[in-house]
C-alpha positions in Angstrom: -85.1 28.0 73.6 -82.6 25.8 75.7 -79.1 27.0 77.6 -76.9 26.0 74.6 -78.7 28.2 72.3 -78.5 31.0 74.5 -74.7 30.1 75.5 -74.1 30.5 71.8 -75.8 33.4 70.6 -74.0 34.9 73.7 -70.6 34.3 72.1 -71.6 35.2 69.1 -72.8 38.4 69.8 -69.8 38.9 71.7 -67.5 38.0 68.7 -69.7 39.6 66.4 -68.6 36.1 64.5 -69.9 32.8 63.6 -66.5 31.4 62.2 -64.6 33.5 65.5 -67.5 32.3 68.2 -67.3 28.6 66.6 -63.3 28.6 67.2 -63.9 30.0 70.7 -66.4 27.5 71.6 -64.9 24.6 69.8 -67.5 23.6 67.7 -68.7 22.9 64.2 -69.5 26.4 62.5 -72.6 24.9 60.8 -73.9 23.4 64.1 -73.9 26.7 66.0 -75.5 28.8 62.8 -78.4 25.8 63.1 -78.8 26.5 67.2 -79.2 30.3 66.3 -81.4 29.6 63.7 -83.8 27.4 66.2 -83.4 30.0 68.2 -84.7 32.6 65.8 -87.7 30.5 64.9 -88.5 29.7 68.3 -88.9 33.3 69.4 -89.9 34.3 65.9 -88.0 37.4 65.6 -84.5 37.8 63.9 -81.9 38.1 66.2 -78.7 38.8 64.1 -78.3 40.6 60.9 -75.6 39.4 58.9 -73.1 41.5 57.1 -70.2 40.9 55.0 -67.9 41.7 58.2 -69.7 39.3 60.7 -72.9 39.8 62.6 -75.0 42.6 64.3 -77.6 42.5 66.9 -81.0 43.7 65.8 -83.5 45.3 68.4 -84.8 42.3 69.9 -80.8 40.7 69.6 -80.1 43.4 71.8 -83.2 42.4 74.2 -82.4 38.8 74.2 -78.7 39.4 74.5 -79.3 41.2 77.9 -81.5 38.4 79.2 -79.9 35.5 78.3 -76.4 37.3 79.8 -78.3 37.3 83.1 -79.6 33.7 82.6 -75.9 31.8 82.4 -74.8 34.3 84.9 -77.8 32.8 87.5 -77.1 29.1 86.4 -73.3 30.0 87.0 -74.3 30.7 90.6 -76.4 27.8 90.8 -73.8 25.8 89.9 -71.6 27.4 92.7 -74.1 27.0 95.2 -74.6 23.4 94.8 -70.4 22.4 94.1 -70.0 24.5 97.9 -72.6 22.2 99.4 -70.4 19.2 98.3 -67.9 21.0 99.9 -66.0 22.1 97.4 -64.5 26.2 97.5 -66.0 27.9 94.9 -67.0 32.2 93.6 -64.0 34.9 93.6 -61.5 36.8 96.0 -59.7 39.5 95.2 -56.3 40.0 97.1 -54.8 43.7 97.5 -51.2 43.7 97.0 -48.7 46.8 97.2 -46.5 47.1 94.0 -43.3 46.2 95.7 -44.5 42.8 96.6 -47.4 41.8 93.8 -43.9 41.4 91.2 -42.4 38.7 93.7 -45.8 37.4 94.8 -48.5 37.1 92.0 -46.8 33.7 90.8 -46.5 32.3 93.7 -50.1 32.9 95.1 -51.7 32.3 91.5 -50.0 28.4 91.9 -51.2 27.8 95.2 -54.6 28.8 94.8 -55.0 26.9 91.4 -53.3 24.1 93.2 -55.8 24.3 96.9 -58.8 26.0 95.2 -59.1 24.6 91.8 -63.1 25.4 92.0 -62.5 29.0 92.6 -61.5 32.3 90.8 -58.3 34.8 92.1 -57.7 38.4 91.2 -55.1 40.7 92.6 -55.1 44.3 92.4 -52.4 46.3 93.6 -52.3 49.8 95.5 -50.5 51.4 98.0 -51.4 50.8 101.7 -53.2 53.3 102.0 -55.7 52.6 98.9 -55.5 48.8 100.1 -57.1 49.4 103.2 -60.0 51.7 101.8 -60.8 48.6 99.3 -60.9 46.8 102.1 -63.2 48.7 103.7 -64.9 49.4 100.8 -65.2 45.7 99.6 -63.8 45.8 97.1 -60.9 43.5 97.8 -61.3 41.1 100.5 -57.9 41.0 102.3 -54.7 42.6 101.2 -50.9 43.4 102.4 -50.6 46.7 104.1 -47.1 47.6 105.3 -47.3 49.6 109.1 -51.7 49.2 109.7 -53.1 52.2 111.3 -55.5 51.0 114.0 -58.8 50.0 112.0 -61.5 48.7 114.2 -63.3 48.1 111.1 -60.6 46.0 109.9 -58.7 42.7 111.4 -54.9 42.4 110.6 -52.6 39.5 110.9 -48.9 40.2 112.1 -47.0 38.3 108.8 -43.9 39.7 108.3 -41.1 42.3 109.5 -38.5 44.1 107.2 -35.7 46.1 108.3 -35.7 49.8 106.1 -32.1 50.4 104.6 -30.6 53.6 103.5 -29.8 53.9 99.6 -27.2 55.8 98.4 -25.7 56.8 95.1 -22.5 54.1 94.6 -18.9 55.9 94.8 -16.9 56.4 92.0 -14.1 54.3 93.9 -15.1 51.5 95.9 -13.3 48.9 97.8 -14.6 45.7 99.1 -18.2 46.1 100.6 -18.0 46.4 103.9 -20.9 46.5 106.9 -22.2 49.8 107.9 -23.2 50.9 110.9 -27.3 51.3 112.4 -27.9 55.3 110.9 -29.2 57.1 113.8 -33.0 59.4 112.7 -30.6 62.1 113.9 -27.8 61.6 110.9 -31.2 60.4 108.8 -32.5 64.0 109.0 -29.2 65.7 107.3 -29.5 63.6 104.2 -31.1 65.2 101.5 -34.2 62.3 101.2 -36.2 60.7 97.5 -39.5 59.8 99.7 -42.6 59.2 98.3 -46.1 60.8 98.8 -47.4 61.8 102.3 -49.5 58.9 102.0 -47.1 56.3 101.5 -46.4 53.4 105.3 -42.9 54.5 104.9 -43.0 58.4 104.3 -45.0 58.0 106.8 -43.3 55.6 109.5 -40.4 58.2 108.7 -42.4 61.1 109.5 -44.1 60.0 112.5 -40.3 58.8 114.1 -38.6 61.7 113.5 -41.1 64.4 114.9 -40.9 61.8 118.0 -37.6 62.9 118.6 -37.7 66.3 117.7 -36.6 66.0 114.0 -37.6 67.6 110.2 -37.0 65.6 107.6 -35.2 67.3 104.4 -37.2 66.1 101.5 -35.3 66.9 98.2 -38.1 65.5 96.0 -41.3 62.9 95.8 -41.6 60.4 93.9 -44.3 57.3 93.7 -42.0 55.1 92.1 -39.7 52.3 93.1 -37.8 53.0 90.1 -37.8 56.4 89.8 -36.6 56.6 93.0 -33.5 54.7 92.5 -33.2 56.2 89.5 -32.5 59.7 91.1 -30.5 58.2 93.9 -28.0 57.1 91.4 -28.2 60.2 89.5 -27.4 62.0 92.8 -30.4 63.7 94.0 -31.0 62.2 97.1 -31.1 59.0 99.4 -34.1 57.0 99.6 -35.1 54.7 102.8 -36.6 51.8 101.3 -37.2 48.0 102.3 -35.3 45.4 100.9 -38.7 43.6 99.5 -39.1 47.2 97.2 -35.9 46.9 95.7 -36.0 43.4 94.9 -39.4 43.9 92.7 -37.8 46.5 90.8 -35.2 44.2 89.5 -31.9 46.0 91.2 -30.3 44.1 93.0 -31.0 43.2 96.8 -29.3 44.9 99.9 -27.5 42.3 102.4 -28.5 42.4 105.5 -27.0 44.5 107.8 -27.8 45.5 111.3 -31.5 46.5 112.5 -33.5 50.0 111.7 -32.4 52.3 110.7 -29.4 51.0 109.0 -26.9 51.7 105.8 -26.8 49.2 102.9 
């Protein structure tokens, strides 16, 4: 029994076919079949049952499959550990991104990661800021990009970006040349019907906190999580939205032009 035989056997079992496994492994099918037969001969059992549609694991094959997967994983970990000792960064890192940032950052992150850490693996998951905080705390992700994080002694935060917030309104039927609008006060914002995300969303929490500090209450017409759905409701006249430019850019819509300090009108 050797590692090549175990690797070939596992791939045949996963693919359910010698021909598909041979293509995947880039080896000749007769050579692949011969290695599996040698493994069966060494163990004195039948590992794979040949059928007209491929192969199935026998009971002995199922037991060996579990052992083989564990052995191959241990070997892979050993290789990573030895590579790390030579100064080559290895392993797997998981990054959490808000949906508004995922569309813009995934490609440059993957490209840069492969360029600087070719031996390591990158995984990217998307979620709301509240979810990413929970994932970091539980170890599901290693780091994440979070909007307006609350103080948390278990999480180290580094400020990386400031974004303005824009008031998004339906376009007027007759429009002249676009004019820069003055910043919007909280009192003016509270008087408008708003289409906002659910209460756990970072922007919603920020708006409600600032409104409460000013003794105001927001007029929430609809609660919708999807940015594209929010923009569609605004376009249809159901209310106004408050979004960051990155969220609009990620939705595929035209990015608002810069205009004043928060809260502002675009």
